[in-house]
C-alpha positions in Angstrom: -59.5 119.4 -25.7 -61.3 119.8 -22.0 -64.2 121.3 -22.0 -63.0 123.3 -19.0 -61.1 124.8 -21.9 -63.9 126.5 -23.6 -64.4 130.2 -22.6 -67.7 131.0 -20.7 -67.6 134.2 -22.7 -68.4 134.4 -27.2 -66.1 135.6 -29.6 -66.2 139.3 -30.2 -65.7 139.1 -33.7 -68.4 136.6 -35.0 -70.7 135.7 -31.7 -69.9 132.2 -31.7 -69.7 130.6 -28.3 -67.1 128.1 -29.8 -64.4 129.7 -28.4 -61.0 127.7 -26.6 -58.1 128.0 -25.0 -55.7 127.1 -27.3 -52.4 127.6 -24.4 -51.3 129.8 -22.3 -54.1 133.5 -22.3 -54.3 132.7 -26.0 -58.0 132.0 -26.8 -59.5 131.0 -30.7 -62.2 130.6 -31.8 -63.2 127.9 -34.0 -65.9 129.3 -36.6 -64.0 132.4 -38.1 -60.2 131.7 -36.5 -60.0 134.9 -35.1 -57.3 134.8 -31.8 -58.3 136.2 -28.4 -56.0 137.4 -25.9 -57.5 137.4 -22.5 -55.9 140.2 -20.9 -56.6 142.6 -23.7 -60.2 141.1 -23.5 -60.7 142.1 -19.6 -59.4 145.3 -20.2 -61.4 145.7 -23.0 -63.9 148.5 -21.6 -61.0 151.0 -20.5 -59.0 150.1 -23.8 -62.9 151.0 -26.0 -63.0 154.4 -24.4 -58.8 155.1 -24.4 -59.1 154.3 -28.4 -61.6 157.1 -28.9 -58.5 159.8 -27.9 -57.1 161.3 -31.2 -53.7 160.6 -30.3 -51.1 158.2 -29.8 -52.6 156.6 -26.8 -55.9 156.4 -28.5 -54.0 154.5 -31.7 -52.7 152.4 -29.8 -54.8 151.0 -27.2 -56.7 150.5 -31.5 -54.0 148.5 -32.8 -54.3 146.5 -29.6 -57.6 146.0 -29.7 -57.3 144.9 -33.0 -54.6 142.3 -31.8 -56.6 141.2 -28.9 -59.5 140.0 -31.4 -61.9 143.3 -30.6 -63.0 145.4 -33.4 -62.7 149.2 -31.6 -66.1 150.6 -31.9 
C-alpha cells in the first residue's frame, strides 16, 4: 500500500498512527482494527455537540460517531 494511503491523523480509538485508507472514504487502524469514516471524522466536533442533546437528534449523532469509529464524549 502506498504511503499516501496513510492517514495524517491518529486512530480516535487507540491513538495509533497505523491508520490507512481501505477504500473510498473509509480508513482502518491496523493496530485495533477500528474502521473510521472520513466524513464522520471531518464533522466529529459538530456531531459531539449534537450527541449531548437528549432527543432523537442526539441519539442519531451518537450512533454516527460510534459507526464512524469515534466514541461520543
